[in-house]
N, C-alpha and C positions, 0 to 999 in steps of 0.2 A: 735416338731409337724410341720406338713405341713402347709404352710401359705395360704391354700385355704379353703373356706367354704365347707361344705358337698355337696351343690348343684354345686359349681364350680368343685369339685373333680369328681362328676358323669358326668357332661357335658364334662369336659376336658378328662376324661378317654375314653368316647365314641368317641370324635372327634380325639383323638390321635390314637385309634385303626383304625378308618376309614382312616386316613391319611397314617398310616404305611401300612395297608393292600392294599390300592389303589396304593401307590407308588411301593410296591413290585410286585403286579400283573401287573401294567402298565409297569414297567421296564421289567419284564419277557416277556410280550406279545410283547413289542417293540423289544426286542432282538430276540424273536422267529419269528417275522414277516418276516425277511429276508432282504437282501440288496435292493430288488426291491421296497420296500415300504418306505414311508416317515419316516426318522429317524429310520430305522430298521436294524437288523442284528448285527454283531459283533462290528460295529463302533458306536452303539447307546450310549455308555458311553462317547463319545467325545462331546456330545451335552449338552448345558446348561440345557435343560429341564430335562434330566435324572440326571445330577449332582445335580440340585437343589432339585429334588424329593428325591434322596438318602440322601442329607444333611438334609432335613426336617424330613425324616423318622428317621434318627439317633438322631436328636434333640428330637423328640417325644419319642423315645425309652428311652433315658436318662431321660426324664421327667416322663415317666411311672415308671421307676425303682425308682426314687425319691419318687413318690407318693405311690408306694407299700411299700417302706421302711419308709414312713411317714416322709421324710426329706424335709425341706423347699427348695424352689428354690432360688438359689443365684442370686445376681444382674448380674453376668456374664452370667448365663443361660438365664435370661430374655433378655439381650442384644443380645445374639446369637440367641435366638428365634425370636426376632424382625427382625434381619437381614435376617434370614432364611425365615420369613414370607414375607418380601418385595421381596426377590429373587423369591419365588414361585408365588407371585403376578405378577412379571414381566413375568414369564413363561406363566401364564394363559393369561395375557393381550396381549402379543406379538402374541401368537398363535391365539387367538380369533379375534383380531383387525388388525393384520398385515399379518400373515401367511395364515389364512383361505381365506381372499380376494385374496391372491397371488396364491392360488391353493392347500393349505394343505387340507387334508381330515379328516372328522369326522369318527373315528372308536373307538372301545372299548379302546384300549391303549391310544389314544389321549384324549379321554374323561376323563379317569382315571388320567393321568399325567398332563393334562392342565386345568381340570375343578374341578374334585372331590377333588384331593389333595390340590389345591390352596384354595378352599372354606373351606375345613375342617381345613387347617392350619391357615387361616385368622380368622375364628371363634374361634379357640382354643387360638389364640394370645389374642383376646379381653377377653375371659373367664378367662384366667390365668393372663393377664396383669392388671386386676383390682386390684390385690394384689401386683403389682410390684412397684418399685421406679425408673422406666425408666425416664431419663432426656431428655429434648429436644435436647441437643447437641449429643445425641446418634444417631440422624438422619444421621450424617455424615458417620457412619459406613456402611450404606446401599449400598454405591457405591463400597465397597471393592470387593464383589464377581464379579460384572460385569466388574470391572477393570481387575481383575485377568483373567477372561474369555476372555476379549478382547485381552489381551496380549497373552494368550494361543492360541486363534484362529489366531492371527497375525503371531505367530511363525509357526503354522501349515500351513498358507498360503505360507509363504516364503519357508518352507521346503517341500511344496507340499504334505502334508498329505492328505489322501483320507477320507474325512468325509462321502462321499457317492461316488458311482461309477462315476468318472469323475469330482468330485467337491473337490477342495482343500480349501473350506470354508464351515462353518456349516449353515449359513443363508445368504440370498441374500444381506442383509444390511451390511454384513461383507466380501463382495467380493471386495477386493481392486483393482481387475482388471476390474471392471465394467466400462461402459462408463463414469460414474460419478467420478470414481477414489476415491481419499481421500476427496477433498474439492469441487468437481464439482457438477453440476446439470444436469439433463436430463429429457426428457419428458416421459420416460418409466422407469420400474424398474431398479435400486432401487430409482430413482427420485433425490436422493442427495447422496453425497459421504459418505464413511464409517465414517469419522471423525464427520460429522454432525449428523449422526445417533447415534453414541456413545455419543456425547454431549447431544443430545435430550433425550436419555434414562437415562443418569445420572441426568439431570434436572428433568425429570418426576419421577424418583425414589425418589429424595429428596422431591419433592412435595407430593408424595404419603406417604412417611415416615412421614412427618410432619402432614399430614392429619390424618393418623392413630393415631399418638400421641395425636392430638387434640380430636379425637373421644374417645380415651382411657381416657383422662382427664375428659371428660363429663360423661363417664360411671362410672368412679370412684366416682365422686360427686353424681351421681344418686344412686349408690350402697350404699355409706356411708349414704346418706340421708334416704334411705329406711331402712337400718339397724338400724339407730338411732330411727326412728319412730316405727319400730317393737319392739325394746328394750324398748322404753318408754310405748308402749301399753301393 
């Protein structure tokens, strides 16, 4: 039997469908937009945004299959779901608080991939996570995807891959050739070197991951308390 309650199953099913549909539509629109738009055209799959959207969609699809087959979620699935949720949180946060102030635009594809998918993914994590056995040390896994992407983007910079026309880096804070370089500082974008940005993002992810786990622990206690009271009544 699946380890979710009927209410969890219904909410999770809806949230997974929203995340999958939004990720697919957002990715398609981003690809279809063309190279003259932000993160558009055939290079769209080189960006962390689309990669994290696709990853979360795959995680949700696997989850849906398990739910439809009435199979329980494994501890491994919960950890992967947790890591995917933190990655999609990074996608939404960086876009809203870093890229938008730097000039990124609000359009349908950006709203879907940077807002709708992250919100649906985060909510689904808490809905399903109530029934999980995720440990606090699982927080360390959240920096694996950004580490891999930083290495990927670094290789692309050295090999002069074109993430967009005339740009051999995906985001301004991964431009190793900026005035700030790797460890410097400047009064204009990117304000500090790539190494500092990467370290700051890693630290922020660990903090967010721990915060999510603390919130999840609180929700578990509330859920089990309500369940006991309902059973006693």
